KETI-140625 format. One record per residue (C-alpha): z, y, x; residue in three letters. Coordinates in steps of 0.05 Angstrom, whole numbers, plus 32768, in hexadecimal, padded with zeros to 4 digits. Example, Ala and Ser with C-alpha at 12.3 -4.5 7.8 and 13.67 -1.06 7.14 Angstrom:
<pakols>
<pakol Z="809C" Y="7FA6" X="80F6" type="ala"/>
<pakol Z="808F" Y="7FEB" X="8111" type="ser"/>
</pakols>
This chain:
<pakols>
<pakol Z="827B" Y="7E9C" X="7FFD" type="unk"/>
<pakol Z="8298" Y="7EE1" X="800A" type="unk"/>
<pakol Z="829A" Y="7F15" X="7FD3" type="unk"/>
<pakol Z="826A" Y="7F4F" X="7FDD" type="unk"/>
<pakol Z="8279" Y="7F8D" X="7FB3" type="unk"/>
<pakol Z="8249" Y="7FC7" X="7FA8" type="unk"/>
<pakol Z="8269" Y="8009" X="7FBE" type="unk"/>
<pakol Z="822F" Y="803A" X="7FB9" type="unk"/>
<pakol Z="81EA" Y="803E" X="7F99" type="unk"/>
<pakol Z="81BD" Y="806D" X="7FC0" type="unk"/>
<pakol Z="8174" Y="807F" X="7FB2" type="unk"/>
<pakol Z="8143" Y="8090" X="7FE9" type="unk"/>
<pakol Z="80FF" Y="80B2" X="7FE3" type="unk"/>
<pakol Z="80CE" Y="8091" X="8015" type="unk"/>
<pakol Z="8085" Y="80A6" X="8019" type="unk"/>
<pakol Z="804C" Y="808B" X="8042" type="unk"/>
<pakol Z="800C" Y="80B4" X="8047" type="unk"/>
<pakol Z="7FCC" Y="808B" X="804F" type="unk"/>
<pakol Z="7F8F" Y="80A5" X="8072" type="unk"/>
<pakol Z="7F44" Y="8099" X="8079" type="unk"/>
<pakol Z="7F3B" Y="8082" X="8031" type="unk"/>
<pakol Z="7F6E" Y="804A" X="8034" type="unk"/>
<pakol Z="7F8F" Y="803D" X="7FF1" type="unk"/>
<pakol Z="7F59" Y="8063" X="7FCA" type="unk"/>
<pakol Z="7F3E" Y="804B" X="7F88" type="unk"/>
<pakol Z="7F16" Y="8067" X="7F4E" type="unk"/>
<pakol Z="7F52" Y="808F" X="7F35" type="unk"/>
<pakol Z="7F79" Y="809F" X="7F75" type="unk"/>
<pakol Z="7F4A" Y="80BF" X="7FA7" type="unk"/>
<pakol Z="7F82" Y="80CE" X="7FD9" type="unk"/>
<pakol Z="7FBE" Y="80A2" X="7FE0" type="unk"/>
<pakol Z="8006" Y="80AE" X="7FF3" type="unk"/>
<pakol Z="802B" Y="806D" X="7FE6" type="unk"/>
<pakol Z="8075" Y="8076" X="7FD7" type="unk"/>
<pakol Z="80B2" Y="804B" X="7FCC" type="unk"/>
<pakol Z="80EC" Y="805F" X="7FA1" type="unk"/>
<pakol Z="8121" Y="803A" X="7FC8" type="unk"/>
<pakol Z="8165" Y="8023" X="7FAF" type="unk"/>
<pakol Z="8199" Y="8015" X="7FE4" type="unk"/>
<pakol Z="81D7" Y="7FEE" X="7FCE" type="unk"/>
<pakol Z="8210" Y="7FF8" X="8000" type="unk"/>
<pakol Z="824A" Y="7FC7" X="7FFF" type="unk"/>
<pakol Z="8290" Y="7FBB" X="8019" type="unk"/>
<pakol Z="8276" Y="7F85" X="8047" type="unk"/>
<pakol Z="8242" Y="7FAF" X="806C" type="unk"/>
<pakol Z="8208" Y="7F8A" X="804C" type="unk"/>
<pakol Z="81D5" Y="7FB8" X="802C" type="unk"/>
<pakol Z="81A5" Y="7FA6" X="7FF4" type="unk"/>
<pakol Z="8161" Y="7FC7" X="7FF3" type="unk"/>
<pakol Z="8133" Y="7FCD" X="7FB7" type="unk"/>
<pakol Z="80F0" Y="7FEF" X="7FB0" type="unk"/>
<pakol Z="80C2" Y="8008" X="7F79" type="unk"/>
<pakol Z="807B" Y="801F" X="7F87" type="unk"/>
<pakol Z="8068" Y="8066" X="7F73" type="unk"/>
<pakol Z="8038" Y="809B" X="7F8E" type="unk"/>
<pakol Z="8048" Y="80DD" X="7FAF" type="unk"/>
<pakol Z="8071" Y="8111" X="7F89" type="unk"/>
<pakol Z="8083" Y="80E2" X="7F51" type="unk"/>
<pakol Z="80B0" Y="80BC" X="7F80" type="unk"/>
<pakol Z="80E6" Y="80F2" X="7F7D" type="unk"/>
<pakol Z="80EB" Y="80EB" X="7F31" type="unk"/>
<pakol Z="80F5" Y="80A0" X="7F36" type="unk"/>
<pakol Z="812B" Y="80A9" X="7F6B" type="unk"/>
<pakol Z="8151" Y="80D7" X="7F3D" type="unk"/>
<pakol Z="814D" Y="80A2" X="7F07" type="unk"/>
<pakol Z="8169" Y="806E" X="7F37" type="unk"/>
<pakol Z="81A4" Y="809D" X="7F42" type="unk"/>
<pakol Z="81B0" Y="80A2" X="7EF7" type="unk"/>
<pakol Z="81A7" Y="8058" X="7EE8" type="unk"/>
<pakol Z="81C7" Y="8038" X="7F24" type="unk"/>
<pakol Z="820B" Y="8059" X="7F25" type="unk"/>
<pakol Z="822A" Y="8024" X="7EF7" type="unk"/>
<pakol Z="821F" Y="7FEE" X="7F2C" type="unk"/>
<pakol Z="8253" Y="800C" X="7F5B" type="unk"/>
<pakol Z="828F" Y="7FDF" X="7F5D" type="unk"/>
<pakol Z="8269" Y="7FA0" X="7F47" type="unk"/>
<pakol Z="8270" Y="7F60" X="7F6F" type="unk"/>
<pakol Z="822A" Y="7F43" X="7F7B" type="unk"/>
<pakol Z="8237" Y="7EFB" X="7F67" type="unk"/>
<pakol Z="825A" Y="7F10" X="7F27" type="unk"/>
<pakol Z="8222" Y="7F41" X="7F18" type="unk"/>
<pakol Z="81EA" Y="7F0E" X="7F22" type="unk"/>
<pakol Z="820D" Y="7ED7" X="7EFA" type="unk"/>
<pakol Z="81F6" Y="7EF9" X="7EBA" type="unk"/>
<pakol Z="81C2" Y="7F29" X="7ED5" type="unk"/>
<pakol Z="8196" Y="7F24" X="7E98" type="unk"/>
<pakol Z="81CB" Y="7F46" X="7E6E" type="unk"/>
<pakol Z="81DB" Y="7F79" X="7EA5" type="unk"/>
<pakol Z="8193" Y="7F8D" X="7EAF" type="unk"/>
<pakol Z="8188" Y="7F94" X="7E64" type="unk"/>
<pakol Z="81C4" Y="7FC2" X="7E62" type="unk"/>
<pakol Z="81A5" Y="7FED" X="7E98" type="unk"/>
<pakol Z="8161" Y="7FED" X="7E75" type="unk"/>
<pakol Z="8180" Y="8000" X="7E33" type="unk"/>
<pakol Z="81AA" Y="803B" X="7E4B" type="unk"/>
<pakol Z="81B0" Y="8061" X="7E09" type="unk"/>
<pakol Z="819D" Y="80A4" X="7E27" type="unk"/>
<pakol Z="816A" Y="8091" X="7E5C" type="unk"/>
<pakol Z="8147" Y="805C" X="7E32" type="unk"/>
<pakol Z="8127" Y="8094" X="7E0A" type="unk"/>
<pakol Z="80FC" Y="80A4" X="7E47" type="unk"/>
<pakol Z="80DB" Y="8060" X="7E44" type="unk"/>
<pakol Z="80EC" Y="8033" X="7E24" type="unk"/>
<pakol Z="80E0" Y="7FFE" X="7E59" type="unk"/>
<pakol Z="80A7" Y="8023" X="7E7C" type="unk"/>
<pakol Z="809A" Y="805F" X="7EA8" type="unk"/>
<pakol Z="80CC" Y="8081" X="7ED5" type="unk"/>
<pakol Z="8109" Y="805D" X="7EB9" type="unk"/>
<pakol Z="80EA" Y="8018" X="7EC0" type="unk"/>
<pakol Z="80D4" Y="8027" X="7F07" type="unk"/>
<pakol Z="811B" Y="803C" X="7F19" type="unk"/>
<pakol Z="8134" Y="7FFB" X="7EFA" type="unk"/>
<pakol Z="8102" Y="7FD4" X="7F24" type="unk"/>
<pakol Z="811E" Y="7FF2" X="7F64" type="unk"/>
<pakol Z="8167" Y="7FE6" X="7F4E" type="unk"/>
<pakol Z="815A" Y="7F9E" X="7F38" type="unk"/>
<pakol Z="8135" Y="7F8D" X="7F78" type="unk"/>
<pakol Z="816F" Y="7FA9" X="7FA0" type="unk"/>
<pakol Z="81A0" Y="7F7C" X="7F7A" type="unk"/>
<pakol Z="8176" Y="7F3E" X="7F8A" type="unk"/>
<pakol Z="8170" Y="7F53" X="7FD3" type="unk"/>
<pakol Z="81BB" Y="7F5D" X="7FD9" type="unk"/>
<pakol Z="81C8" Y="7F1A" X="7FB7" type="unk"/>
<pakol Z="8199" Y="7EF4" X="7FE6" type="unk"/>
<pakol Z="81B6" Y="7F16" X="8023" type="unk"/>
<pakol Z="81FD" Y="7F07" X="800C" type="unk"/>
<pakol Z="81E9" Y="7EBE" X="8009" type="unk"/>
<pakol Z="81C3" Y="7EC1" X="804A" type="unk"/>
<pakol Z="8180" Y="7EA8" X="802F" type="unk"/>
<pakol Z="813B" Y="7EC4" X="801F" type="unk"/>
<pakol Z="812C" Y="7ED3" X="7FD7" type="unk"/>
<pakol Z="80FE" Y="7E96" X="7FCC" type="unk"/>
<pakol Z="8136" Y="7E69" X="7FE5" type="unk"/>
<pakol Z="816A" Y="7E8A" X="7FB9" type="unk"/>
<pakol Z="8140" Y="7E82" X="7F7A" type="unk"/>
<pakol Z="812E" Y="7E3A" X="7F89" type="unk"/>
<pakol Z="8178" Y="7E29" X="7F93" type="unk"/>
<pakol Z="818A" Y="7E40" X="7F4C" type="unk"/>
<pakol Z="8190" Y="7E10" X="7F11" type="unk"/>
<pakol Z="8162" Y="7E1F" X="7ED6" type="unk"/>
<pakol Z="819E" Y="7E3A" X="7EB0" type="unk"/>
<pakol Z="81B3" Y="7E68" X="7EEA" type="unk"/>
<pakol Z="816C" Y="7E80" X="7EF2" type="unk"/>
<pakol Z="8162" Y="7E91" X="7EA8" type="unk"/>
<pakol Z="81A5" Y="7EB6" X="7EA8" type="unk"/>
<pakol Z="8184" Y="7EE8" X="7ED6" type="unk"/>
<pakol Z="814F" Y="7EFA" X="7EA2" type="unk"/>
<pakol Z="814B" Y="7F2A" X="7E68" type="unk"/>
<pakol Z="8122" Y="7F03" X="7E34" type="unk"/>
<pakol Z="812C" Y="7F35" X="7DFC" type="unk"/>
<pakol Z="80ED" Y="7F41" X="7DD2" type="unk"/>
<pakol Z="80CF" Y="7F00" X="7DEE" type="unk"/>
<pakol Z="80F1" Y="7ED0" X="7DBF" type="unk"/>
<pakol Z="80B3" Y="7EC4" X="7D95" type="unk"/>
<pakol Z="808E" Y="7EA5" X="7DD1" type="unk"/>
<pakol Z="80C1" Y="7E9B" X="7E09" type="unk"/>
<pakol Z="8107" Y="7E8C" X="7DF2" type="unk"/>
<pakol Z="8143" Y="7E7F" X="7E1E" type="unk"/>
<pakol Z="813A" Y="7E35" X="7E0F" type="unk"/>
<pakol Z="80F0" Y="7E38" X="7E1F" type="unk"/>
<pakol Z="80FE" Y="7E56" X="7E63" type="unk"/>
<pakol Z="8132" Y="7E22" X="7E75" type="unk"/>
<pakol Z="8104" Y="7DEA" X="7E5D" type="unk"/>
<pakol Z="80C9" Y="7E03" X="7E89" type="unk"/>
<pakol Z="80F6" Y="7E02" X="7EC6" type="unk"/>
<pakol Z="8113" Y="7DBD" X="7EB6" type="unk"/>
<pakol Z="80CE" Y="7DA1" X="7EA7" type="unk"/>
<pakol Z="80B4" Y="7DB3" X="7EED" type="unk"/>
<pakol Z="80F3" Y="7DA2" X="7F14" type="unk"/>
<pakol Z="80E2" Y="7D58" X="7F1D" type="unk"/>
<pakol Z="809F" Y="7D68" X="7F3E" type="unk"/>
<pakol Z="80B7" Y="7D9F" X="7F6D" type="unk"/>
<pakol Z="80B1" Y="7D73" X="7FAA" type="unk"/>
<pakol Z="8066" Y="7D6E" X="7F9E" type="unk"/>
<pakol Z="8060" Y="7DBA" X="7FA5" type="unk"/>
<pakol Z="8092" Y="7DCA" X="7FDC" type="unk"/>
<pakol Z="805E" Y="7DC1" X="8012" type="unk"/>
<pakol Z="8049" Y="7E09" X="8005" type="unk"/>
<pakol Z="808A" Y="7E1F" X="8026" type="unk"/>
<pakol Z="8070" Y="7E00" X="8066" type="unk"/>
<pakol Z="8026" Y="7E12" X="8062" type="unk"/>
<pakol Z="802E" Y="7E58" X="8044" type="unk"/>
<pakol Z="800C" Y="7E7B" X="800A" type="unk"/>
<pakol Z="7FC3" Y="7E91" X="800E" type="unk"/>
<pakol Z="7FB3" Y="7EDC" X="800B" type="unk"/>
<pakol Z="7F79" Y="7F07" X="7FF8" type="unk"/>
<pakol Z="7F65" Y="7F49" X="8019" type="unk"/>
<pakol Z="7F65" Y="7F88" X="7FF0" type="unk"/>
<pakol Z="7F5D" Y="7FB7" X="802B" type="unk"/>
<pakol Z="7F14" Y="7FA7" X="8038" type="unk"/>
<pakol Z="7EF7" Y="7FD0" X="7FFE" type="unk"/>
<pakol Z="7F1E" Y="800F" X="7FEF" type="unk"/>
<pakol Z="7EF7" Y="803E" X="7FC2" type="unk"/>
<pakol Z="7EE8" Y="8074" X="7FF6" type="unk"/>
<pakol Z="7ED2" Y="8046" X="802E" type="unk"/>
<pakol Z="7E8A" Y="804F" X="8041" type="unk"/>
<pakol Z="7E5C" Y="8012" X="8041" type="unk"/>
<pakol Z="7E60" Y="800A" X="808C" type="unk"/>
<pakol Z="7EAC" Y="8007" X="808A" type="unk"/>
<pakol Z="7EA9" Y="7FD6" X="8050" type="unk"/>
<pakol Z="7E7C" Y="7FA8" X="8079" type="unk"/>
<pakol Z="7EA8" Y="7FAC" X="80B7" type="unk"/>
<pakol Z="7EE8" Y="7FA0" X="808F" type="unk"/>
<pakol Z="7ECA" Y="7F64" X="806A" type="unk"/>
<pakol Z="7EB3" Y="7F44" X="80AB" type="unk"/>
<pakol Z="7EF8" Y="7F4F" X="80CA" type="unk"/>
<pakol Z="7F1B" Y="7F31" X="808D" type="unk"/>
<pakol Z="7EEF" Y="7EF4" X="808E" type="unk"/>
<pakol Z="7EFC" Y="7EEB" X="80D8" type="unk"/>
<pakol Z="7F47" Y="7EF0" X="80CA" type="unk"/>
<pakol Z="7F43" Y="7EB5" X="809A" type="unk"/>
<pakol Z="7F40" Y="7ED7" X="8056" type="unk"/>
<pakol Z="7F15" Y="7EB4" X="8023" type="unk"/>
<pakol Z="7F1E" Y="7EE6" X="7FEB" type="unk"/>
<pakol Z="7F10" Y="7F31" X="7FED" type="unk"/>
<pakol Z="7F18" Y="7F6B" X="7FBB" type="unk"/>
<pakol Z="7EEB" Y="7FA6" X="7FB0" type="unk"/>
<pakol Z="7EFE" Y="7FE7" X="7F8D" type="unk"/>
<pakol Z="7ECB" Y="7FFC" X="7F58" type="unk"/>
<pakol Z="7EC8" Y="8030" X="7F20" type="unk"/>
<pakol Z="7E97" Y="8062" X="7F3D" type="unk"/>
<pakol Z="7E77" Y="8096" X="7F10" type="unk"/>
<pakol Z="7E36" Y="8079" X="7F2A" type="unk"/>
<pakol Z="7E39" Y="8030" X="7F15" type="unk"/>
<pakol Z="7E00" Y="8021" X="7F45" type="unk"/>
<pakol Z="7E2F" Y="8030" X="7F7F" type="unk"/>
<pakol Z="7E5F" Y="7FFA" X="7F67" type="unk"/>
<pakol Z="7E28" Y="7FC7" X="7F5F" type="unk"/>
<pakol Z="7E0B" Y="7FD7" X="7FA4" type="unk"/>
<pakol Z="7E4E" Y="7FD0" X="7FC7" type="unk"/>
<pakol Z="7E5E" Y="7F90" X="7FA2" type="unk"/>
<pakol Z="7E1B" Y="7F72" X="7FB6" type="unk"/>
<pakol Z="7E27" Y="7F88" X="7FFE" type="unk"/>
<pakol Z="7E6B" Y="7F67" X="7FFF" type="unk"/>
<pakol Z="7E4F" Y="7F27" X="7FE1" type="unk"/>
<pakol Z="7E18" Y="7F23" X="8016" type="unk"/>
<pakol Z="7E4C" Y="7F2A" X="804E" type="unk"/>
<pakol Z="7E7F" Y="7EFB" X="802F" type="unk"/>
<pakol Z="7E4F" Y="7EC5" X="801A" type="unk"/>
<pakol Z="7E4F" Y="7E9A" X="7FDB" type="unk"/>
<pakol Z="7E90" Y="7E75" X="7FE8" type="unk"/>
<pakol Z="7EBE" Y="7EB2" X="7FF0" type="unk"/>
<pakol Z="7EE0" Y="7ECC" X="7FB1" type="unk"/>
<pakol Z="7ED2" Y="7F15" X="7FA2" type="unk"/>
<pakol Z="7EFB" Y="7F3C" X="7F70" type="unk"/>
<pakol Z="7EEA" Y="7F82" X="7F55" type="unk"/>
<pakol Z="7F21" Y="7FB3" X="7F42" type="unk"/>
<pakol Z="7F10" Y="7FEB" X="7F11" type="unk"/>
<pakol Z="7F55" Y="800C" X="7F10" type="unk"/>
<pakol Z="7F4D" Y="801B" X="7EC5" type="unk"/>
<pakol Z="7F11" Y="8049" X="7ECF" type="unk"/>
<pakol Z="7EE0" Y="802D" X="7E9C" type="unk"/>
<pakol Z="7EDE" Y="8036" X="7E51" type="unk"/>
<pakol Z="7ECF" Y="7FF6" X="7E29" type="unk"/>
<pakol Z="7E86" Y="8009" X="7E25" type="unk"/>
<pakol Z="7E82" Y="8015" X="7E70" type="unk"/>
<pakol Z="7EA6" Y="7FD4" X="7E7D" type="unk"/>
<pakol Z="7E73" Y="7FAD" X="7E55" type="unk"/>
<pakol Z="7E3A" Y="7FCC" X="7E7B" type="unk"/>
<pakol Z="7E59" Y="7FC6" X="7EC0" type="unk"/>
<pakol Z="7E71" Y="7F7F" X="7EB8" type="unk"/>
<pakol Z="7E2A" Y="7F6B" X="7EA6" type="unk"/>
<pakol Z="7E10" Y="7F90" X="7EE3" type="unk"/>
<pakol Z="7E43" Y="7F6F" X="7F11" type="unk"/>
<pakol Z="7E3C" Y="7F29" X="7EF5" type="unk"/>
<pakol Z="7E08" Y="7F13" X="7F2A" type="unk"/>
<pakol Z="7E3C" Y="7F20" X="7F61" type="unk"/>
<pakol Z="7E68" Y="7EEC" X="7F3F" type="unk"/>
<pakol Z="7EAB" Y="7F10" X="7F40" type="unk"/>
<pakol Z="7EE8" Y="7EE2" X="7F3E" type="unk"/>
<pakol Z="7F07" Y="7F16" X="7F10" type="unk"/>
<pakol Z="7EFE" Y="7F5D" X="7EF6" type="unk"/>
<pakol Z="7F41" Y="7F81" X="7EFF" type="unk"/>
<pakol Z="7F5B" Y="7FB8" X="7ED1" type="unk"/>
<pakol Z="7F18" Y="7FC5" X="7EB0" type="unk"/>
<pakol Z="7F31" Y="7FF9" X="7E7F" type="unk"/>
<pakol Z="7F6F" Y="801E" X="7E66" type="unk"/>
<pakol Z="7FAD" Y="7FF2" X="7E71" type="unk"/>
<pakol Z="7FC9" Y="8000" X="7E2B" type="unk"/>
<pakol Z="7F89" Y="7FEB" X="7E07" type="unk"/>
<pakol Z="7F96" Y="7FA2" X="7DF8" type="unk"/>
<pakol Z="7F60" Y="7F9F" X="7DC3" type="unk"/>
<pakol Z="7F2B" Y="7FB7" X="7DF4" type="unk"/>
<pakol Z="7F40" Y="7F83" X="7E27" type="unk"/>
<pakol Z="7F3D" Y="7F4D" X="7DF2" type="unk"/>
<pakol Z="7EF8" Y="7F63" X="7DDC" type="unk"/>
<pakol Z="7EDF" Y="7F66" X="7E23" type="unk"/>
<pakol Z="7EFC" Y="7F22" X="7E35" type="unk"/>
<pakol Z="7ED4" Y="7F03" X="7DFD" type="unk"/>
<pakol Z="7E94" Y="7F26" X="7E0F" type="unk"/>
<pakol Z="7E91" Y="7F1D" X="7E5B" type="unk"/>
<pakol Z="7EA7" Y="7ED3" X="7E5F" type="unk"/>
<pakol Z="7EA5" Y="7EAE" X="7E8D" type="unk"/>
<pakol Z="7EB8" Y="7EEC" X="7EB6" type="unk"/>
<pakol Z="7F03" Y="7EF4" X="7EB4" type="unk"/>
<pakol Z="7F33" Y="7F2E" X="7EAF" type="unk"/>
<pakol Z="7F70" Y="7F3A" X="7EDC" type="unk"/>
<pakol Z="7FA5" Y="7F6F" X="7ECD" type="unk"/>
<pakol Z="7FEE" Y="7F80" X="7ED5" type="unk"/>
<pakol Z="7FF4" Y="7FB9" X="7F06" type="unk"/>
<pakol Z="7FFE" Y="7FEA" X="7ECD" type="unk"/>
<pakol Z="801C" Y="7FBA" X="7E99" type="unk"/>
<pakol Z="8062" Y="7FD7" X="7E95" type="unk"/>
<pakol Z="808C" Y="7F9E" X="7E7A" type="unk"/>
<pakol Z="8091" Y="7F56" X="7E63" type="unk"/>
<pakol Z="8084" Y="7F69" X="7E1A" type="unk"/>
<pakol Z="8040" Y="7F87" X="7E29" type="unk"/>
<pakol Z="802E" Y="7F4B" X="7E54" type="unk"/>
<pakol Z="8040" Y="7F1F" X="7E19" type="unk"/>
<pakol Z="8011" Y="7F47" X="7DEC" type="unk"/>
<pakol Z="7FD7" Y="7F41" X="7E1E" type="unk"/>
<pakol Z="7FE2" Y="7EF6" X="7E24" type="unk"/>
<pakol Z="7FE8" Y="7EEA" X="7DDA" type="unk"/>
<pakol Z="7FA9" Y="7F12" X="7DCD" type="unk"/>
<pakol Z="7F80" Y="7EE9" X="7DFF" type="unk"/>
<pakol Z="7F70" Y="7F2A" X="7E23" type="unk"/>
<pakol Z="7F80" Y="7F14" X="7E6B" type="unk"/>
<pakol Z="7F72" Y="7ED9" X="7E99" type="unk"/>
<pakol Z="7F99" Y="7EEB" X="7ED8" type="unk"/>
<pakol Z="7FDE" Y="7F0B" X="7ED3" type="unk"/>
<pakol Z="7FEF" Y="7F3D" X="7F0A" type="unk"/>
<pakol Z="8039" Y="7F4E" X="7F00" type="unk"/>
<pakol Z="8059" Y="7F7A" X="7F35" type="unk"/>
<pakol Z="80A4" Y="7F78" X="7F40" type="unk"/>
<pakol Z="80A1" Y="7FC0" X="7F59" type="unk"/>
<pakol Z="8081" Y="7FD7" X="7F17" type="unk"/>
<pakol Z="80A4" Y="7FA9" X="7EE6" type="unk"/>
<pakol Z="80F0" Y="7FAA" X="7EE3" type="unk"/>
<pakol Z="80F6" Y="7F85" X="7F25" type="unk"/>
<pakol Z="80FA" Y="7F3C" X="7F39" type="unk"/>
<pakol Z="8119" Y="7F25" X="7EF8" type="unk"/>
<pakol Z="80E3" Y="7F40" X="7ECA" type="unk"/>
<pakol Z="80AE" Y="7F25" X="7EF9" type="unk"/>
<pakol Z="80CC" Y="7EE0" X="7EEF" type="unk"/>
<pakol Z="80C9" Y="7EE9" X="7EA3" type="unk"/>
<pakol Z="807F" Y="7EF8" X="7EA8" type="unk"/>
<pakol Z="8075" Y="7EBC" X="7ED5" type="unk"/>
<pakol Z="8097" Y="7E8F" X="7EA2" type="unk"/>
<pakol Z="806A" Y="7EAD" X="7E6C" type="unk"/>
<pakol Z="802D" Y="7E9E" X="7E98" type="unk"/>
<pakol Z="8045" Y="7E56" X="7EA3" type="unk"/>
<pakol Z="804D" Y="7E4B" X="7E58" type="unk"/>
<pakol Z="8006" Y="7E64" X="7E4A" type="unk"/>
<pakol Z="7FE7" Y="7E43" X="7E88" type="unk"/>
<pakol Z="7FD0" Y="7E85" X="7EA7" type="unk"/>
<pakol Z="7FCF" Y="7E91" X="7EF2" type="unk"/>
<pakol Z="7FFD" Y="7EC6" X="7F11" type="unk"/>
<pakol Z="7FDF" Y="7EF0" X="7F4A" type="unk"/>
<pakol Z="8010" Y="7F2A" X="7F56" type="unk"/>
<pakol Z="7FFC" Y="7F71" X="7F62" type="unk"/>
<pakol Z="8020" Y="7F83" X="7FA3" type="unk"/>
<pakol Z="803D" Y="7FC9" X="7F9C" type="unk"/>
<pakol Z="8070" Y="7FAF" X="7FCE" type="unk"/>
<pakol Z="8037" Y="7F9F" X="7FFF" type="unk"/>
<pakol Z="8046" Y="7F55" X="7FF4" type="unk"/>
<pakol Z="808C" Y="7F58" X="8011" type="unk"/>
<pakol Z="80B2" Y="7F3F" X="7FD3" type="unk"/>
<pakol Z="8079" Y="7F1C" X="7FB1" type="unk"/>
<pakol Z="8070" Y="7EEC" X="7FEB" type="unk"/>
<pakol Z="80B3" Y="7ECF" X="7FD5" type="unk"/>
<pakol Z="80A2" Y="7ED0" X="7F8B" type="unk"/>
<pakol Z="8060" Y="7EAA" X="7F8F" type="unk"/>
<pakol Z="8084" Y="7E72" X="7FB4" type="unk"/>
<pakol Z="80B8" Y="7E6E" X="7F7D" type="unk"/>
<pakol Z="8082" Y="7E70" X="7F48" type="unk"/>
<pakol Z="805D" Y="7E35" X="7F66" type="unk"/>
<pakol Z="8098" Y="7E09" X="7F79" type="unk"/>
<pakol Z="80C6" Y="7E15" X="7F3E" type="unk"/>
<pakol Z="8095" Y="7E23" X="7F06" type="unk"/>
<pakol Z="8057" Y="7DFE" X="7F1C" type="unk"/>
<pakol Z="802C" Y="7E3C" X="7F18" type="unk"/>
<pakol Z="7FEB" Y="7E2F" X="7F3C" type="unk"/>
<pakol Z="7FDF" Y="7E4A" X="7F82" type="unk"/>
<pakol Z="7FA9" Y="7E7F" X="7F7F" type="unk"/>
<pakol Z="7FB6" Y="7EB4" X="7FB4" type="unk"/>
<pakol Z="7FE0" Y="7EF2" X="7FC1" type="unk"/>
<pakol Z="7FC5" Y="7F37" X="7FCD" type="unk"/>
<pakol Z="7FCB" Y="7F52" X="8014" type="unk"/>
<pakol Z="7FCE" Y="7F9D" X="8024" type="unk"/>
<pakol Z="7FE2" Y="7FA6" X="806D" type="unk"/>
<pakol Z="7FE5" Y="7FF2" X="8073" type="unk"/>
<pakol Z="8031" Y="7FF8" X="8072" type="unk"/>
<pakol Z="8046" Y="7FBD" X="809C" type="unk"/>
<pakol Z="8065" Y="7FE8" X="80D2" type="unk"/>
<pakol Z="8097" Y="8006" X="80A2" type="unk"/>
<pakol Z="80BA" Y="7FC4" X="8091" type="unk"/>
<pakol Z="80F1" Y="7FA3" X="80BA" type="unk"/>
<pakol Z="80D3" Y="7F5E" X="80AA" type="unk"/>
<pakol Z="8089" Y="7F69" X="8099" type="unk"/>
<pakol Z="8061" Y="7F32" X="8079" type="unk"/>
<pakol Z="8042" Y="7F01" X="80A9" type="unk"/>
<pakol Z="7FFA" Y="7EF1" X="8094" type="unk"/>
<pakol Z="7FD5" Y="7EC2" X="80C4" type="unk"/>
<pakol Z="7F92" Y="7EA2" X="80B6" type="unk"/>
<pakol Z="7F92" Y="7EC3" X="8072" type="unk"/>
<pakol Z="7FD4" Y="7EA2" X="805F" type="unk"/>
<pakol Z="8019" Y="7EC0" X="8052" type="unk"/>
<pakol Z="804C" Y="7E9C" X="807C" type="unk"/>
<pakol Z="808E" Y="7E8C" X="8059" type="unk"/>
<pakol Z="80C3" Y="7EC1" X="8068" type="unk"/>
<pakol Z="8105" Y="7EA8" X="8084" type="unk"/>
<pakol Z="8131" Y="7EE6" X="8088" type="unk"/>
<pakol Z="8167" Y="7EF0" X="8053" type="unk"/>
<pakol Z="8155" Y="7F1E" X="801A" type="unk"/>
<pakol Z="8114" Y="7F37" X="7FFA" type="unk"/>
<pakol Z="80F1" Y="7F4E" X="803B" type="unk"/>
<pakol Z="80F0" Y="7F96" X="8022" type="unk"/>
<pakol Z="811F" Y="7FB7" X="8054" type="unk"/>
<pakol Z="80FE" Y="7FF5" X="8072" type="unk"/>
<pakol Z="8104" Y="800B" X="80BA" type="unk"/>
<pakol Z="8130" Y="8047" X="80C8" type="unk"/>
<pakol Z="80F3" Y="8070" X="80DB" type="unk"/>
<pakol Z="80CF" Y="8060" X="809A" type="unk"/>
<pakol Z="80A9" Y="809C" X="807F" type="unk"/>
<pakol Z="80D0" Y="80C9" X="804F" type="unk"/>
</pakols>
């Protein structure tokens, strides 16, 4: 295996305006998706690419933070770096000057996500395999060496993580069929907040014809009756056997959440996503107890593994939605997946990466950890910008085969 040494860490500000209401929710009425991109250049001509999701003007700030944080990686050989990446990533996260701006959240954590993802991409490319293959090839000890488990020791120790991986190793063969059949998806793009009812109907019919059996609707209107009407409309089109999820994007207070969950109950939502402020663990715990058997999903705005731990320990969440472009990259995503496995909670990632990286991670989660197959969010609006866009056929993500994380952007990507 040839040595691959990082020679330059370069940020790139890439932005992608969306039109016609696409990407809109109860908080973001107009959307400009953006990636804070990290490019790792090397002495072998291989380039690692990492992304973190932001919106619009904020992207420039994250790119500057990538420049500040990433400089220490220049000169590092990728195999040597990844052999103890848990310690290396913790060192980056705990930069004594920049940590003050977090810690472990916000701009600095988003920059770390982009950098970490670039390291994993470079590593997989250097080995000539896709990310899912790379992760499944590692021993439990090698895998856990990638992780920063600090502040998790009370519920997920180093020994716990290794034991979970060892415990599921013997039954891997029973789950590897997913690599052949692919991983089921659900369609988020049917029900963006600003879509009129007619467009919602057309999109739902199109998604069902394309093979999707789970659809998501954006809610959180000032007029709660609008949310109920649109949810009832979607249920009539989808039929009783299709899963429908509603996504509030944090718009409700606890009092509003109580009222609206009761109003939406006849539509039988599979989950209620981000029902209130993402820092209010107590409100989520209270709501979870009051609306059962309705269930809560969250993770898009949970900034790190420690806050996920607190939600889980409080019994405030039923579906975990970690996002490797919002957490500190692939490695922190795996920590949350191990936490979910220990507490028997399903992982259904939020796809700030448009599903490009997470299509690898859900395969790893199922095969290596035994996490149940639920589905993976699908947002197709940015497919044309990726060198190897996700392949979703019949509502199913096909297993990617190209080396890396599938997040390389085309040269003409918006910026």
